[in-house]
C-alpha positions in Angstrom: 196.9 129.6 136.5 193.8 128.4 138.3 191.5 125.7 137.9 187.5 126.2 138.1 185.6 123.7 138.0 182.1 124.0 136.6 179.1 121.7 138.2 176.0 121.3 136.7 172.4 120.7 138.0 170.2 118.1 137.4 168.1 119.9 134.9 171.3 120.8 132.6 172.8 117.1 132.8 169.3 115.6 131.9 169.1 117.9 129.1 172.6 116.2 127.8 171.7 112.4 128.6 168.0 112.0 129.3 165.4 112.5 131.9 165.6 110.5 135.1 163.2 107.4 135.2 160.7 107.0 138.3 160.9 103.0 139.0 159.1 103.1 142.4 157.1 105.5 144.4 154.3 105.2 147.2 152.3 108.0 145.3 152.2 109.3 141.8 153.4 107.8 138.4 156.1 105.3 137.8 157.6 104.7 134.5 157.5 100.8 135.1 154.6 98.5 134.8 153.1 97.8 138.0 153.8 93.9 137.8 157.5 94.8 138.2 157.3 96.3 141.4 158.3 93.5 143.3 161.4 92.4 141.0 162.9 96.2 140.9 162.3 96.3 144.6 164.7 93.2 145.0 167.1 94.6 142.6 167.3 97.7 144.0 167.6 96.9 147.7 170.2 94.1 146.6 172.1 96.5 144.6 175.5 98.2 145.6 175.4 101.1 147.7 177.7 103.7 146.2 176.9 106.7 148.6 174.3 107.1 151.5 173.1 109.8 153.9 170.7 108.5 157.0 168.8 110.0 159.8 168.4 107.7 162.6 165.4 108.1 165.2 165.3 106.2 168.6 164.5 102.9 166.9 166.5 102.9 163.4 166.8 104.9 160.4 163.9 107.1 159.8 165.3 108.6 156.3 167.5 107.0 154.0 168.7 108.6 150.6 171.2 106.6 148.8 172.9 106.3 145.4 172.9 102.4 144.5 174.1 100.4 141.5 171.8 97.8 140.3 170.9 95.4 137.5 167.8 96.3 135.8 165.7 93.1 135.8 164.0 93.5 132.2 167.2 95.0 130.1 169.9 93.4 132.4 171.8 96.7 132.0 173.5 98.5 134.9 171.4 101.3 136.2 172.4 104.0 138.9 169.3 104.4 141.2 168.6 107.2 143.7 166.5 105.8 146.7 164.7 108.0 149.1 162.8 106.2 151.8 161.6 107.3 154.8 158.9 106.7 157.5 156.4 108.6 155.5 157.3 107.9 151.8 159.4 106.3 149.1 160.5 107.3 145.6 163.3 105.5 143.6 164.6 107.1 140.2 167.3 105.6 138.0 169.4 106.4 135.0 172.0 104.6 132.8 174.5 107.6 133.4 176.1 107.3 136.8 176.6 111.5 136.7 173.0 112.1 136.3 172.2 109.8 139.6 175.0 111.2 141.5 173.8 114.9 140.6 170.3 113.7 141.7 171.3 112.0 144.9 173.3 115.3 145.8 170.2 117.4 145.0 168.1 115.4 147.1 170.2 115.6 149.8 170.5 119.1 150.0 166.6 119.4 149.2 165.8 117.4 152.3 167.9 119.4 154.5 166.4 122.7 152.8 162.9 121.4 153.4 162.9 118.6 155.6 159.7 116.3 155.0 160.3 115.1 158.8 159.7 116.8 161.9 163.4 117.0 163.3 164.7 118.8 166.3 166.4 122.0 166.1 169.8 120.5 167.0 170.3 118.9 163.6 170.4 122.4 161.6 173.3 123.7 163.7 176.1 122.6 161.7 174.8 122.4 158.2 174.3 118.7 156.5 177.0 117.5 158.8 174.6 117.7 162.1 171.5 117.2 160.0 172.4 113.7 158.7 173.9 111.1 161.2 175.7 109.7 157.9 176.5 111.5 155.0 179.0 112.1 152.5 177.6 115.3 150.9 179.5 118.4 152.1 
């Protein structure tokens, strides 16, 4: 007898549980009122980091993707956000189901490796995600 685990992608999971909500972004539409930007930023920054992938530059992080549990400042419900911050842009999405956000986190980590948004040296690509990120929990 063998055990086979089926993993679903973000599209399949959001079909079941509803779409991710864009909370913060440096460009493009968001799903919260503009006057709530600061309070959402504070809640997300102060949330509990559950998973994290980081690329460091000479003076510190140049890209961070993290899964965070935080309290929605308007509904007071616990949500799971996926924050992607880099020296060139930022975007945070969230969902009330952790599995949806976990799947989005892994998708974003792999997507950054597949199509980097920052110019990076060749040596980062020699060993997959392990050498691409200075810190990662995605294998």
